[in-house]
Biotite code that builds the C-alpha atoms (Angstrom):
import biotite.structure as struc

atoms = struc.array([
    struc.Atom([-87.901, 98.547, 201.877], chain_id="A", res_id=1, res_name="UNK", atom_name="CA", element="C"),
    struc.Atom([-88.055, 97.912, 205.527], chain_id="A", res_id=2, res_name="UNK", atom_name="CA", element="C"),
    struc.Atom([-90.196, 100.360, 207.593], chain_id="A", res_id=3, res_name="UNK", atom_name="CA", element="C"),
    struc.Atom([-89.807, 100.652, 211.414], chain_id="A", res_id=4, res_name="UNK", atom_name="CA", element="C"),
    struc.Atom([-91.976, 102.557, 213.959], chain_id="A", res_id=5, res_name="UNK", atom_name="CA", element="C"),
    struc.Atom([-90.517, 103.181, 217.350], chain_id="A", res_id=6, res_name="UNK", atom_name="CA", element="C"),
    struc.Atom([-91.347, 104.986, 220.589], chain_id="A", res_id=7, res_name="UNK", atom_name="CA", element="C"),
    struc.Atom([-88.374, 107.490, 220.729], chain_id="A", res_id=8, res_name="UNK", atom_name="CA", element="C"),
    struc.Atom([-87.395, 106.938, 224.353], chain_id="A", res_id=9, res_name="UNK", atom_name="CA", element="C"),
    struc.Atom([-87.370, 103.063, 223.862], chain_id="A", res_id=10, res_name="UNK", atom_name="CA", element="C"),
    struc.Atom([-85.134, 103.352, 220.714], chain_id="A", res_id=11, res_name="UNK", atom_name="CA", element="C"),
    struc.Atom([-82.698, 105.863, 222.369], chain_id="A", res_id=12, res_name="UNK", atom_name="CA", element="C"),
    struc.Atom([-82.346, 103.502, 225.324], chain_id="A", res_id=13, res_name="UNK", atom_name="CA", element="C"),
    struc.Atom([-81.744, 100.561, 223.055], chain_id="A", res_id=14, res_name="UNK", atom_name="CA", element="C"),
    struc.Atom([-79.108, 102.440, 221.174], chain_id="A", res_id=15, res_name="UNK", atom_name="CA", element="C"),
    struc.Atom([-77.288, 103.622, 224.310], chain_id="A", res_id=16, res_name="UNK", atom_name="CA", element="C"),
    struc.Atom([-77.293, 100.050, 225.752], chain_id="A", res_id=17, res_name="UNK", atom_name="CA", element="C"),
    struc.Atom([-75.914, 98.651, 222.399], chain_id="A", res_id=18, res_name="UNK", atom_name="CA", element="C"),
    struc.Atom([-73.190, 101.189, 222.211], chain_id="A", res_id=19, res_name="UNK", atom_name="CA", element="C"),
    struc.Atom([-71.949, 100.130, 225.609], chain_id="A", res_id=20, res_name="UNK", atom_name="CA", element="C"),
    struc.Atom([-71.979, 96.367, 224.756], chain_id="A", res_id=21, res_name="UNK", atom_name="CA", element="C"),
    struc.Atom([-68.484, 95.419, 223.553], chain_id="A", res_id=22, res_name="UNK", atom_name="CA", element="C"),
    struc.Atom([-69.820, 92.054, 222.288], chain_id="A", res_id=23, res_name="UNK", atom_name="CA", element="C"),
    struc.Atom([-72.301, 93.822, 219.899], chain_id="A", res_id=24, res_name="UNK", atom_name="CA", element="C"),
    struc.Atom([-71.581, 94.262, 216.203], chain_id="A", res_id=25, res_name="UNK", atom_name="CA", element="C"),
    struc.Atom([-73.736, 97.401, 216.474], chain_id="A", res_id=26, res_name="UNK", atom_name="CA", element="C"),
    struc.Atom([-75.949, 96.206, 213.582], chain_id="A", res_id=27, res_name="UNK", atom_name="CA", element="C"),
    struc.Atom([-79.611, 97.182, 213.658], chain_id="A", res_id=28, res_name="UNK", atom_name="CA", element="C"),
    struc.Atom([-80.944, 93.878, 212.398], chain_id="A", res_id=29, res_name="UNK", atom_name="CA", element="C"),
    struc.Atom([-78.455, 91.628, 214.161], chain_id="A", res_id=30, res_name="UNK", atom_name="CA", element="C"),
    struc.Atom([-78.298, 93.350, 217.541], chain_id="A", res_id=31, res_name="UNK", atom_name="CA", element="C"),
    struc.Atom([-80.774, 96.178, 218.166], chain_id="A", res_id=32, res_name="UNK", atom_name="CA", element="C"),
    struc.Atom([-83.950, 94.487, 217.043], chain_id="A", res_id=33, res_name="UNK", atom_name="CA", element="C"),
    struc.Atom([-83.274, 91.076, 218.728], chain_id="A", res_id=34, res_name="UNK", atom_name="CA", element="C"),
    struc.Atom([-82.603, 92.910, 222.019], chain_id="A", res_id=35, res_name="UNK", atom_name="CA", element="C"),
    struc.Atom([-85.841, 94.721, 221.707], chain_id="A", res_id=36, res_name="UNK", atom_name="CA", element="C"),
    struc.Atom([-87.734, 91.527, 220.965], chain_id="A", res_id=37, res_name="UNK", atom_name="CA", element="C"),
    struc.Atom([-86.368, 89.997, 224.067], chain_id="A", res_id=38, res_name="UNK", atom_name="CA", element="C"),
    struc.Atom([-87.046, 92.960, 226.391], chain_id="A", res_id=39, res_name="UNK", atom_name="CA", element="C"),
    struc.Atom([-89.870, 94.937, 224.803], chain_id="A", res_id=40, res_name="UNK", atom_name="CA", element="C"),
    struc.Atom([-93.259, 94.412, 223.074], chain_id="A", res_id=41, res_name="UNK", atom_name="CA", element="C"),
    struc.Atom([-92.563, 94.224, 219.355], chain_id="A", res_id=42, res_name="UNK", atom_name="CA", element="C"),
    struc.Atom([-95.218, 93.630, 216.617], chain_id="A", res_id=43, res_name="UNK", atom_name="CA", element="C"),
    struc.Atom([-94.506, 92.757, 213.018], chain_id="A", res_id=44, res_name="UNK", atom_name="CA", element="C"),
    struc.Atom([-96.662, 93.226, 209.900], chain_id="A", res_id=45, res_name="UNK", atom_name="CA", element="C"),
    struc.Atom([-96.920, 90.022, 207.876], chain_id="A", res_id=46, res_name="UNK", atom_name="CA", element="C"),
    struc.Atom([-96.112, 91.296, 204.344], chain_id="A", res_id=47, res_name="UNK", atom_name="CA", element="C"),
    struc.Atom([-98.370, 89.786, 201.656], chain_id="A", res_id=48, res_name="UNK", atom_name="CA", element="C"),
    struc.Atom([-96.520, 89.423, 198.481], chain_id="A", res_id=49, res_name="UNK", atom_name="CA", element="C"),
    struc.Atom([-99.010, 89.744, 195.716], chain_id="A", res_id=50, res_name="UNK", atom_name="CA", element="C"),
    struc.Atom([-96.442, 89.090, 193.033], chain_id="A", res_id=51, res_name="UNK", atom_name="CA", element="C"),
    struc.Atom([-97.818, 85.536, 192.667], chain_id="A", res_id=52, res_name="UNK", atom_name="CA", element="C"),
    struc.Atom([-94.508, 83.745, 192.957], chain_id="A", res_id=53, res_name="UNK", atom_name="CA", element="C"),
    struc.Atom([-93.787, 80.524, 194.842], chain_id="A", res_id=54, res_name="UNK", atom_name="CA", element="C"),
    struc.Atom([-91.561, 82.321, 197.282], chain_id="A", res_id=55, res_name="UNK", atom_name="CA", element="C"),
    struc.Atom([-91.691, 85.966, 198.755], chain_id="A", res_id=56, res_name="UNK", atom_name="CA", element="C"),
    struc.Atom([-88.990, 88.171, 197.504], chain_id="A", res_id=57, res_name="UNK", atom_name="CA", element="C"),
    struc.Atom([-86.793, 89.867, 199.987], chain_id="A", res_id=58, res_name="UNK", atom_name="CA", element="C"),
    struc.Atom([-83.153, 90.903, 199.447], chain_id="A", res_id=59, res_name="UNK", atom_name="CA", element="C"),
    struc.Atom([-80.933, 93.060, 201.655], chain_id="A", res_id=60, res_name="UNK", atom_name="CA", element="C"),
    struc.Atom([-78.821, 95.326, 199.448], chain_id="A", res_id=61, res_name="UNK", atom_name="CA", element="C"),
    struc.Atom([-76.488, 96.627, 202.164], chain_id="A", res_id=62, res_name="UNK", atom_name="CA", element="C"),
    struc.Atom([-73.449, 95.583, 200.270], chain_id="A", res_id=63, res_name="UNK", atom_name="CA", element="C"),
    struc.Atom([-72.181, 96.084, 196.763], chain_id="A", res_id=64, res_name="UNK", atom_name="CA", element="C"),
    struc.Atom([-72.331, 92.309, 196.015], chain_id="A", res_id=65, res_name="UNK", atom_name="CA", element="C"),
    struc.Atom([-75.994, 92.175, 197.268], chain_id="A", res_id=66, res_name="UNK", atom_name="CA", element="C"),
    struc.Atom([-76.910, 95.336, 195.239], chain_id="A", res_id=67, res_name="UNK", atom_name="CA", element="C"),
    struc.Atom([-75.366, 93.803, 192.115], chain_id="A", res_id=68, res_name="UNK", atom_name="CA", element="C"),
    struc.Atom([-77.293, 90.503, 192.626], chain_id="A", res_id=69, res_name="UNK", atom_name="CA", element="C"),
    struc.Atom([-80.579, 92.327, 193.179], chain_id="A", res_id=70, res_name="UNK", atom_name="CA", element="C"),
    struc.Atom([-80.172, 94.080, 189.723], chain_id="A", res_id=71, res_name="UNK", atom_name="CA", element="C"),
    struc.Atom([-79.248, 90.808, 188.163], chain_id="A", res_id=72, res_name="UNK", atom_name="CA", element="C"),
    struc.Atom([-82.512, 89.268, 189.587], chain_id="A", res_id=73, res_name="UNK", atom_name="CA", element="C"),
    struc.Atom([-84.463, 91.764, 187.494], chain_id="A", res_id=74, res_name="UNK", atom_name="CA", element="C"),
    struc.Atom([-83.056, 90.671, 184.113], chain_id="A", res_id=75, res_name="UNK", atom_name="CA", element="C"),
    struc.Atom([-83.920, 86.984, 184.621], chain_id="A", res_id=76, res_name="UNK", atom_name="CA", element="C"),
    struc.Atom([-86.377, 85.590, 182.043], chain_id="A", res_id=77, res_name="UNK", atom_name="CA", element="C"),
    struc.Atom([-88.894, 84.941, 184.799], chain_id="A", res_id=78, res_name="UNK", atom_name="CA", element="C"),
    struc.Atom([-87.723, 87.148, 187.676], chain_id="A", res_id=79, res_name="UNK", atom_name="CA", element="C"),
    struc.Atom([-88.915, 86.484, 191.251], chain_id="A", res_id=80, res_name="UNK", atom_name="CA", element="C"),
    struc.Atom([-89.424, 90.208, 191.493], chain_id="A", res_id=81, res_name="UNK", atom_name="CA", element="C"),
    struc.Atom([-91.433, 90.965, 188.404], chain_id="A", res_id=82, res_name="UNK", atom_name="CA", element="C"),
    struc.Atom([-91.739, 94.610, 187.311], chain_id="A", res_id=83, res_name="UNK", atom_name="CA", element="C"),
    struc.Atom([-94.049, 93.601, 184.450], chain_id="A", res_id=84, res_name="UNK", atom_name="CA", element="C"),
    struc.Atom([-96.852, 92.064, 186.544], chain_id="A", res_id=85, res_name="UNK", atom_name="CA", element="C"),
    struc.Atom([-99.786, 94.425, 185.689], chain_id="A", res_id=86, res_name="UNK", atom_name="CA", element="C"),
    struc.Atom([-101.768, 93.026, 188.725], chain_id="A", res_id=87, res_name="UNK", atom_name="CA", element="C"),
    struc.Atom([-99.045, 94.242, 191.105], chain_id="A", res_id=88, res_name="UNK", atom_name="CA", element="C"),
    struc.Atom([-97.588, 97.373, 189.584], chain_id="A", res_id=89, res_name="UNK", atom_name="CA", element="C"),
    struc.Atom([-94.400, 98.926, 190.903], chain_id="A", res_id=90, res_name="UNK", atom_name="CA", element="C"),
    struc.Atom([-93.897, 102.364, 189.485], chain_id="A", res_id=91, res_name="UNK", atom_name="CA", element="C"),
    struc.Atom([-91.768, 105.470, 190.066], chain_id="A", res_id=92, res_name="UNK", atom_name="CA", element="C"),
    struc.Atom([-91.863, 108.837, 188.448], chain_id="A", res_id=93, res_name="UNK", atom_name="CA", element="C"),
    struc.Atom([-89.040, 108.863, 185.832], chain_id="A", res_id=94, res_name="UNK", atom_name="CA", element="C"),
    struc.Atom([-87.681, 112.171, 184.468], chain_id="A", res_id=95, res_name="UNK", atom_name="CA", element="C"),
    struc.Atom([-88.895, 113.042, 180.987], chain_id="A", res_id=96, res_name="UNK", atom_name="CA", element="C"),
    struc.Atom([-86.674, 111.622, 178.332], chain_id="A", res_id=97, res_name="UNK", atom_name="CA", element="C"),
    struc.Atom([-86.693, 110.110, 174.877], chain_id="A", res_id=98, res_name="UNK", atom_name="CA", element="C"),
    struc.Atom([-87.163, 106.338, 174.210], chain_id="A", res_id=99, res_name="UNK", atom_name="CA", element="C"),
    struc.Atom([-84.164, 104.082, 174.023], chain_id="A", res_id=100, res_name="UNK", atom_name="CA", element="C"),
    struc.Atom([-82.560, 103.825, 170.622], chain_id="A", res_id=101, res_name="UNK", atom_name="CA", element="C"),
    struc.Atom([-80.630, 100.899, 168.996], chain_id="A", res_id=102, res_name="UNK", atom_name="CA", element="C"),
    struc.Atom([-78.738, 101.912, 165.870], chain_id="A", res_id=103, res_name="UNK", atom_name="CA", element="C"),
    struc.Atom([-76.530, 100.151, 163.249], chain_id="A", res_id=104, res_name="UNK", atom_name="CA", element="C"),
    struc.Atom([-77.382, 96.686, 162.067], chain_id="A", res_id=105, res_name="UNK", atom_name="CA", element="C"),
    struc.Atom([-74.464, 95.821, 159.856], chain_id="A", res_id=106, res_name="UNK", atom_name="CA", element="C"),
    struc.Atom([-74.503, 92.124, 159.674], chain_id="A", res_id=107, res_name="UNK", atom_name="CA", element="C"),
    struc.Atom([-71.032, 90.662, 160.468], chain_id="A", res_id=108, res_name="UNK", atom_name="CA", element="C"),
    struc.Atom([-69.697, 94.011, 161.724], chain_id="A", res_id=109, res_name="UNK", atom_name="CA", element="C"),
    struc.Atom([-71.421, 96.260, 164.219], chain_id="A", res_id=110, res_name="UNK", atom_name="CA", element="C"),
    struc.Atom([-74.948, 95.867, 165.560], chain_id="A", res_id=111, res_name="UNK", atom_name="CA", element="C"),
    struc.Atom([-76.750, 97.736, 168.280], chain_id="A", res_id=112, res_name="UNK", atom_name="CA", element="C"),
    struc.Atom([-78.492, 95.045, 170.334], chain_id="A", res_id=113, res_name="UNK", atom_name="CA", element="C"),
    struc.Atom([-79.496, 94.292, 173.911], chain_id="A", res_id=114, res_name="UNK", atom_name="CA", element="C"),
    struc.Atom([-80.546, 90.799, 175.093], chain_id="A", res_id=115, res_name="UNK", atom_name="CA", element="C"),
    struc.Atom([-81.859, 89.693, 178.460], chain_id="A", res_id=116, res_name="UNK", atom_name="CA", element="C"),
    struc.Atom([-81.438, 93.231, 179.741], chain_id="A", res_id=117, res_name="UNK", atom_name="CA", element="C"),
    struc.Atom([-83.289, 96.334, 181.088], chain_id="A", res_id=118, res_name="UNK", atom_name="CA", element="C"),
    struc.Atom([-82.684, 99.461, 179.050], chain_id="A", res_id=119, res_name="UNK", atom_name="CA", element="C"),
    struc.Atom([-83.974, 102.734, 180.381], chain_id="A", res_id=120, res_name="UNK", atom_name="CA", element="C"),
    struc.Atom([-85.218, 105.676, 178.437], chain_id="A", res_id=121, res_name="UNK", atom_name="CA", element="C"),
    struc.Atom([-82.671, 108.039, 176.853], chain_id="A", res_id=122, res_name="UNK", atom_name="CA", element="C"),
    struc.Atom([-80.126, 105.146, 176.228], chain_id="A", res_id=123, res_name="UNK", atom_name="CA", element="C"),
    struc.Atom([-78.454, 104.813, 172.895], chain_id="A", res_id=124, res_name="UNK", atom_name="CA", element="C"),
    struc.Atom([-76.914, 101.463, 171.883], chain_id="A", res_id=125, res_name="UNK", atom_name="CA", element="C"),
    struc.Atom([-74.881, 102.578, 168.909], chain_id="A", res_id=126, res_name="UNK", atom_name="CA", element="C"),
    struc.Atom([-73.460, 99.537, 167.296], chain_id="A", res_id=127, res_name="UNK", atom_name="CA", element="C"),
    struc.Atom([-72.611, 97.669, 170.564], chain_id="A", res_id=128, res_name="UNK", atom_name="CA", element="C"),
    struc.Atom([-73.845, 94.540, 172.253], chain_id="A", res_id=129, res_name="UNK", atom_name="CA", element="C"),
    struc.Atom([-75.375, 94.389, 175.702], chain_id="A", res_id=130, res_name="UNK", atom_name="CA", element="C"),
    struc.Atom([-76.203, 91.082, 177.394], chain_id="A", res_id=131, res_name="UNK", atom_name="CA", element="C"),
    struc.Atom([-77.729, 90.466, 180.839], chain_id="A", res_id=132, res_name="UNK", atom_name="CA", element="C"),
    struc.Atom([-77.308, 93.998, 181.997], chain_id="A", res_id=133, res_name="UNK", atom_name="CA", element="C"),
    struc.Atom([-79.160, 96.951, 183.548], chain_id="A", res_id=134, res_name="UNK", atom_name="CA", element="C"),
    struc.Atom([-78.809, 100.262, 181.721], chain_id="A", res_id=135, res_name="UNK", atom_name="CA", element="C"),
    struc.Atom([-79.873, 103.387, 183.544], chain_id="A", res_id=136, res_name="UNK", atom_name="CA", element="C"),
    struc.Atom([-81.178, 106.549, 181.855], chain_id="A", res_id=137, res_name="UNK", atom_name="CA", element="C"),
    struc.Atom([-78.921, 108.321, 179.424], chain_id="A", res_id=138, res_name="UNK", atom_name="CA", element="C"),
    struc.Atom([-76.319, 105.542, 178.948], chain_id="A", res_id=139, res_name="UNK", atom_name="CA", element="C"),
    struc.Atom([-74.465, 105.549, 175.647], chain_id="A", res_id=140, res_name="UNK", atom_name="CA", element="C"),
    struc.Atom([-72.804, 102.408, 174.344], chain_id="A", res_id=141, res_name="UNK", atom_name="CA", element="C"),
    struc.Atom([-70.672, 102.980, 171.281], chain_id="A", res_id=142, res_name="UNK", atom_name="CA", element="C"),
    struc.Atom([-69.711, 100.802, 168.350], chain_id="A", res_id=143, res_name="UNK", atom_name="CA", element="C"),
    struc.Atom([-68.126, 97.384, 168.783], chain_id="A", res_id=144, res_name="UNK", atom_name="CA", element="C"),
    struc.Atom([-68.576, 97.389, 172.630], chain_id="A", res_id=145, res_name="UNK", atom_name="CA", element="C"),
    struc.Atom([-69.342, 94.177, 174.376], chain_id="A", res_id=146, res_name="UNK", atom_name="CA", element="C"),
    struc.Atom([-71.079, 94.522, 177.768], chain_id="A", res_id=147, res_name="UNK", atom_name="CA", element="C"),
    struc.Atom([-72.212, 91.527, 179.792], chain_id="A", res_id=148, res_name="UNK", atom_name="CA", element="C"),
    struc.Atom([-73.789, 91.103, 183.235], chain_id="A", res_id=149, res_name="UNK", atom_name="CA", element="C"),
    struc.Atom([-73.203, 94.718, 184.306], chain_id="A", res_id=150, res_name="UNK", atom_name="CA", element="C"),
    struc.Atom([-74.919, 97.666, 185.763], chain_id="A", res_id=151, res_name="UNK", atom_name="CA", element="C"),
    struc.Atom([-74.432, 101.085, 184.181], chain_id="A", res_id=152, res_name="UNK", atom_name="CA", element="C"),
    struc.Atom([-75.708, 103.953, 186.189], chain_id="A", res_id=153, res_name="UNK", atom_name="CA", element="C"),
    struc.Atom([-77.141, 107.200, 184.624], chain_id="A", res_id=154, res_name="UNK", atom_name="CA", element="C"),
    struc.Atom([-75.231, 109.019, 181.862], chain_id="A", res_id=155, res_name="UNK", atom_name="CA", element="C"),
    struc.Atom([-72.359, 106.507, 181.553], chain_id="A", res_id=156, res_name="UNK", atom_name="CA", element="C"),
    struc.Atom([-70.656, 106.576, 178.160], chain_id="A", res_id=157, res_name="UNK", atom_name="CA", element="C"),
    struc.Atom([-68.752, 103.563, 176.909], chain_id="A", res_id=158, res_name="UNK", atom_name="CA", element="C"),
    struc.Atom([-66.076, 104.227, 174.342], chain_id="A", res_id=159, res_name="UNK", atom_name="CA", element="C"),
    struc.Atom([-65.626, 102.108, 171.124], chain_id="A", res_id=160, res_name="UNK", atom_name="CA", element="C"),
    struc.Atom([-64.320, 98.557, 171.379], chain_id="A", res_id=161, res_name="UNK", atom_name="CA", element="C"),
    struc.Atom([-64.570, 98.409, 175.087], chain_id="A", res_id=162, res_name="UNK", atom_name="CA", element="C"),
    struc.Atom([-65.321, 95.085, 176.953], chain_id="A", res_id=163, res_name="UNK", atom_name="CA", element="C"),
    struc.Atom([-67.073, 95.108, 180.311], chain_id="A", res_id=164, res_name="UNK", atom_name="CA", element="C"),
    struc.Atom([-67.930, 92.009, 182.440], chain_id="A", res_id=165, res_name="UNK", atom_name="CA", element="C"),
    struc.Atom([-69.689, 91.856, 185.788], chain_id="A", res_id=166, res_name="UNK", atom_name="CA", element="C"),
    struc.Atom([-69.155, 95.438, 186.710], chain_id="A", res_id=167, res_name="UNK", atom_name="CA", element="C"),
    struc.Atom([-70.934, 98.418, 188.207], chain_id="A", res_id=168, res_name="UNK", atom_name="CA", element="C"),
    struc.Atom([-70.166, 101.702, 186.492], chain_id="A", res_id=169, res_name="UNK", atom_name="CA", element="C"),
    struc.Atom([-70.888, 104.728, 188.588], chain_id="A", res_id=170, res_name="UNK", atom_name="CA", element="C"),
    struc.Atom([-73.007, 107.546, 187.095], chain_id="A", res_id=171, res_name="UNK", atom_name="CA", element="C"),
    struc.Atom([-71.432, 110.088, 184.715], chain_id="A", res_id=172, res_name="UNK", atom_name="CA", element="C"),
    struc.Atom([-68.306, 108.004, 184.175], chain_id="A", res_id=173, res_name="UNK", atom_name="CA", element="C"),
    struc.Atom([-66.822, 108.057, 180.669], chain_id="A", res_id=174, res_name="UNK", atom_name="CA", element="C"),
    struc.Atom([-65.146, 104.800, 179.758], chain_id="A", res_id=175, res_name="UNK", atom_name="CA", element="C"),
    struc.Atom([-62.359, 105.440, 177.179], chain_id="A", res_id=176, res_name="UNK", atom_name="CA", element="C"),
    struc.Atom([-62.108, 103.530, 173.856], chain_id="A", res_id=177, res_name="UNK", atom_name="CA", element="C"),
    struc.Atom([-60.513, 100.031, 173.962], chain_id="A", res_id=178, res_name="UNK", atom_name="CA", element="C"),
    struc.Atom([-61.079, 99.590, 177.762], chain_id="A", res_id=179, res_name="UNK", atom_name="CA", element="C"),
    struc.Atom([-61.224, 96.196, 179.330], chain_id="A", res_id=180, res_name="UNK", atom_name="CA", element="C"),
    struc.Atom([-63.001, 95.950, 182.661], chain_id="A", res_id=181, res_name="UNK", atom_name="CA", element="C"),
    struc.Atom([-63.879, 92.821, 184.538], chain_id="A", res_id=182, res_name="UNK", atom_name="CA", element="C"),
    struc.Atom([-61.688, 90.507, 182.506], chain_id="A", res_id=183, res_name="UNK", atom_name="CA", element="C"),
    struc.Atom([-58.584, 90.546, 184.721], chain_id="A", res_id=184, res_name="UNK", atom_name="CA", element="C"),
    struc.Atom([-59.006, 91.310, 188.435], chain_id="A", res_id=185, res_name="UNK", atom_name="CA", element="C"),
    struc.Atom([-55.411, 92.233, 189.017], chain_id="A", res_id=186, res_name="UNK", atom_name="CA", element="C"),
    struc.Atom([-55.487, 94.700, 186.142], chain_id="A", res_id=187, res_name="UNK", atom_name="CA", element="C"),
    struc.Atom([-58.628, 96.140, 187.431], chain_id="A", res_id=188, res_name="UNK", atom_name="CA", element="C"),
    struc.Atom([-57.082, 96.667, 190.936], chain_id="A", res_id=189, res_name="UNK", atom_name="CA", element="C"),
    struc.Atom([-54.000, 98.330, 189.403], chain_id="A", res_id=190, res_name="UNK", atom_name="CA", element="C"),
    struc.Atom([-56.319, 100.720, 187.469], chain_id="A", res_id=191, res_name="UNK", atom_name="CA", element="C"),
    struc.Atom([-57.764, 101.814, 190.876], chain_id="A", res_id=192, res_name="UNK", atom_name="CA", element="C"),
    struc.Atom([-61.032, 99.985, 190.553], chain_id="A", res_id=193, res_name="UNK", atom_name="CA", element="C"),
    struc.Atom([-62.695, 98.298, 193.532], chain_id="A", res_id=194, res_name="UNK", atom_name="CA", element="C"),
    struc.Atom([-63.122, 94.501, 193.175], chain_id="A", res_id=195, res_name="UNK", atom_name="CA", element="C"),
    struc.Atom([-65.589, 92.994, 195.616], chain_id="A", res_id=196, res_name="UNK", atom_name="CA", element="C"),
    struc.Atom([-65.315, 89.633, 197.289], chain_id="A", res_id=197, res_name="UNK", atom_name="CA", element="C"),
    struc.Atom([-67.365, 87.984, 194.512], chain_id="A", res_id=198, res_name="UNK", atom_name="CA", element="C"),
    struc.Atom([-65.383, 89.609, 191.798], chain_id="A", res_id=199, res_name="UNK", atom_name="CA", element="C"),
    struc.Atom([-67.608, 92.459, 190.883], chain_id="A", res_id=200, res_name="UNK", atom_name="CA", element="C"),
    struc.Atom([-65.662, 95.444, 189.492], chain_id="A", res_id=201, res_name="UNK", atom_name="CA", element="C"),
    struc.Atom([-66.804, 98.886, 190.670], chain_id="A", res_id=202, res_name="UNK", atom_name="CA", element="C"),
    struc.Atom([-65.688, 101.821, 188.603], chain_id="A", res_id=203, res_name="UNK", atom_name="CA", element="C"),
    struc.Atom([-66.418, 105.094, 190.350], chain_id="A", res_id=204, res_name="UNK", atom_name="CA", element="C"),
    struc.Atom([-65.832, 108.532, 189.009], chain_id="A", res_id=205, res_name="UNK", atom_name="CA", element="C"),
    struc.Atom([-62.598, 109.273, 191.019], chain_id="A", res_id=206, res_name="UNK", atom_name="CA", element="C"),
    struc.Atom([-61.008, 106.032, 189.643], chain_id="A", res_id=207, res_name="UNK", atom_name="CA", element="C"),
    struc.Atom([-62.030, 106.454, 186.092], chain_id="A", res_id=208, res_name="UNK", atom_name="CA", element="C"),
    struc.Atom([-59.450, 107.887, 183.623], chain_id="A", res_id=209, res_name="UNK", atom_name="CA", element="C"),
    struc.Atom([-62.013, 110.573, 182.585], chain_id="A", res_id=210, res_name="UNK", atom_name="CA", element="C"),
    struc.Atom([-65.376, 111.564, 183.871], chain_id="A", res_id=211, res_name="UNK", atom_name="CA", element="C"),
    struc.Atom([-68.507, 113.628, 183.080], chain_id="A", res_id=212, res_name="UNK", atom_name="CA", element="C"),
    struc.Atom([-68.657, 115.495, 186.274], chain_id="A", res_id=213, res_name="UNK", atom_name="CA", element="C"),
    struc.Atom([-71.722, 113.819, 187.898], chain_id="A", res_id=214, res_name="UNK", atom_name="CA", element="C"),
    struc.Atom([-71.743, 113.163, 191.635], chain_id="A", res_id=215, res_name="UNK", atom_name="CA", element="C"),
    struc.Atom([-71.222, 109.599, 192.894], chain_id="A", res_id=216, res_name="UNK", atom_name="CA", element="C"),
    struc.Atom([-74.225, 107.402, 193.430], chain_id="A", res_id=217, res_name="UNK", atom_name="CA", element="C"),
    struc.Atom([-72.523, 104.407, 194.872], chain_id="A", res_id=218, res_name="UNK", atom_name="CA", element="C"),
    struc.Atom([-72.964, 105.126, 198.595], chain_id="A", res_id=219, res_name="UNK", atom_name="CA", element="C"),
    struc.Atom([-74.958, 101.973, 199.225], chain_id="A", res_id=220, res_name="UNK", atom_name="CA", element="C"),
    struc.Atom([-76.918, 102.018, 202.463], chain_id="A", res_id=221, res_name="UNK", atom_name="CA", element="C"),
    struc.Atom([-78.518, 99.068, 204.163], chain_id="A", res_id=222, res_name="UNK", atom_name="CA", element="C"),
    struc.Atom([-82.053, 98.726, 202.860], chain_id="A", res_id=223, res_name="UNK", atom_name="CA", element="C"),
    struc.Atom([-84.024, 96.024, 201.217], chain_id="A", res_id=224, res_name="UNK", atom_name="CA", element="C"),
    struc.Atom([-86.316, 95.236, 198.238], chain_id="A", res_id=225, res_name="UNK", atom_name="CA", element="C"),
    struc.Atom([-89.618, 93.796, 199.062], chain_id="A", res_id=226, res_name="UNK", atom_name="CA", element="C"),
])
């Protein structure tokens, strides 16, 4: 995250001046801070990344494409931002829930597996295949599903024989059986899904055919991962 400390009068003055500047894009990082650096005394803290990687990790997640890529960074075999480094722990306080469960191992038919993925507590992979994806708490993947390079937010349920590629599924959305998402951008747009500039498909609760009633969590705000 980025943390800023301001004198209130200085910040208010900078905001007023920027609002009156027709040439400004009114972006905090692009306009406000540079003007303050030019006209005021500004001090920065040199962040020391103890993650012991060759480069420091910093990614702005102010857009859906950047948010998607930040999640994909985490599932890499050797991620630049390593959640598993015991010498530099990054922890939150998760809600209580059961462990993830993988069921059905019928060779040649259905098999509940997840490869190169992060699977949160409370998830059930019931005879489906998950590759290169991030599954939030309480996700259910049913039989014969095929999910790749996707982010499933809390309490998503994916119906049987569905295929999902390079998608963000909003929390509480219930994907009907035999759904195809991320395979045909034109079909995704006709279905009412958002398709980003890089082709990421976003399925939010108001666009989904059915839903579980959870509130939307895809109001992405400008922030950063450090």
